[in-house]
Structures are given as structure tokens and as C-alpha cells.
Steps between C-alpha positions, in 0.01 A plus 500: 500500500766229522423128488690183589746434219590157361721551199394316185764304318416636155457868410681772305682769701378815329517811721164609357397849595158647565449574132579140396208335685171535317273209593402274787425145382268282711539120506372197683758256636302188402566398857251422778354766726704412806614747768869482405465488121705818456789356699489162326498643151781737604705195597421349163621811318814493714597146403349407162708440187218646289536865404191622684452763770277784616548819695233423762310194623170564677283270712229564759732613779835601351696649213849377414727684260729290278642752250579865566281746314790637298591152369314300234305191608419214261122468509326653197704497177435820311453711813775371726726789405259775614281317750463421868379139531257401779424132564184418698418163653217317331412382152393650168207256500342653813140613477352824629383303805856377559628858483241601761603270785674632811848399384464671162351815653804534726737430210331752269515766770877447524530511121303826486726655766810388311367644172425829677857514636665414168281731294575791731874423503527494119210731408321217321131568429264252664323414177454156341700424186402249235718354224449796267600741778820305562592501131448877507744529795237643736555501876280338764399167652469184293483121520711215373231402250504851351878479461464159333245641256707811432827331410418134433803384700308303763183290520422591861151631574524597866362637720194362322168628365335521842778702663339817644741749341253787512443463874872467570582816305212694659633406842857591398379843388323547832813405692728717292276801551412779267737760372525756224430346159814408311535565130465193281852360466645479154646164399876503546705432185691175510874560535723484193759229563833455327834326546658598831173540689429298814208435732163339536365651177782333310422171671134544410594548133731197512221282638268621223765422239540151643131436434563541126591193289871447447618750761659392826716747690597558863232702681756671722397864469814590303455629143815358346596379150292181535186696582566748218538213251171350621325837462633538146384147414152572637480837324589346164227239542245774565624728221607762750810715477772254605710733714511293821322773696171427678285802429120546486442282191719217623334513842159478333608197299653330804183556703261388229255255652609155377190294578171500683505420870350163562351262742291601801582425860872574505628745753778655693873547463529182703488175301174388655378281781663173396857631485452709813381195691803309374723780631295561815345163590336636815278736300184366656145490372313775324309722742 
């Protein structure tokens, strides 16, 4: 199914294929439950200077797409490269009662339908993934908080402890329908990267390198001499073979979880309610 498209300002053109998309990541916008939340946050993604975006925004009566599925949105560091990002109106602090009102029921139904569509399109199992599953490169449906815990590159905890993930996934399974059981997918090996390579996996590695002390290179998706020198520098620090090639051991070192994810109550690829209200002053009151 196609949805209204409002192109986000920040994303990585990637030409990802069916085998490159492994997870669906669920977020909350940290934006009020208003009827046009999806459209307003789409406008924010279209105009903001901050490098944030999502593939889909969902509210009670609409879905707006902001990044094409085959491109990489900036919403959940650690699983941007292989994820589809879904932003839902509301807050990580919502209670189970909040998630049971008429607005949320309509929103969650739309989210379930979207998950069913995406999972069918990319043969993604409708199973919940926690942080350990993500570190093991398993495929399925996850949350921003699980990504934060897996990789330690964000302190966001959305969509919150009361989010009814089990009910949403049960409904998505119902909507997708039954079919012949699929064999358990094997984790895909990470690509070996070397000088001369290009693409979103190179950009992903460059961004990981830039998180390391004393390394600052252009994250342009081009594996040139500068990137090779940075890889060699990193490999020497970690007592790895300093050949400038990113193979399994270098990937593992780059992806090593740097710190524990932190404070509760943070959510969404969007910067949060305050900055959204600054950008969209007619946001209105929380429903």
C-alpha cells in the first residue's frame, strides 16, 4: 500500500534490497495525540537541521511516509542500517490506560496493519526482539529502547514500559494471515569492506569510526584513503591486524557496546515535544 510522501531532509540513499532489511523499530514521537500528528512531524522531518528522520509516521487516522524503504532513516543508531523506523504519536511515559483510549486504539490498529505489510514485503518474522536478539543479528520487530540497550548509542526508552507490544504483534500476525512455516533465518554475515567500496554499509562503518576517540572522517559512503587510515588506526588500538580492511573482527570491535543506555522517558527519532513545538507552534494541546 502506498502512503502520502513528505520527503525527510536527512537520510542516507542506500538502495537496500529485500535481504538488507531485518527489523522494524517502533518509536513514540514524544508529540501529542492530535489528529494530524503524522503530518506535523513529517513537516518537521522535512525542515529540521537535526539529522533525524523515520520511514513512517502514524497517528489515529493517517500514515505519512518520509523516507523510502530502501533508504536509511536516522532514528535508532545501531539498527538504522537494517531497520524500518515507525514513529507513533504519543509519549513513552503513557500508561496502559493511556494506550487504551480511543485515539491510541485507532493508532495501534494502523501500526499493526503497517507491521503486517512490511513484514510480508520483506519476509520479517513477527516476533519481538530484545537487546540480546539484536546483538545476535536476529530478525523481527523491536523497540527503540531495545536498540538503545543493545548498542548503547542512545538513551531513548520509547515507546515506554506500558506500550502494548504483545497485542500489537498479535494483531499484526492476524492481519498478515497464516502461511507455511518459514525456516529460522540464519544471521547474515556483515560485509567485508575495503578501499574502493561504496554505499550505506561504508557510511555505517564511517559513523562508527567517528564515535571512537581521535577519529574524525567524512561519513560519505566512500571507502577512500582517509577511511583506510582511520581503520588502520582503530585496528592498531585494538590489537587487530592493521590491514585497513573491515572484516568480522573489526566489525565486532566497532560494534562493541560503549556504555549502558540511560535515563528513562526519552523517546522518538524526533527531538521531543519542546523542539517540535518551537518548529510547529500550532501543535495544540495533548489529547
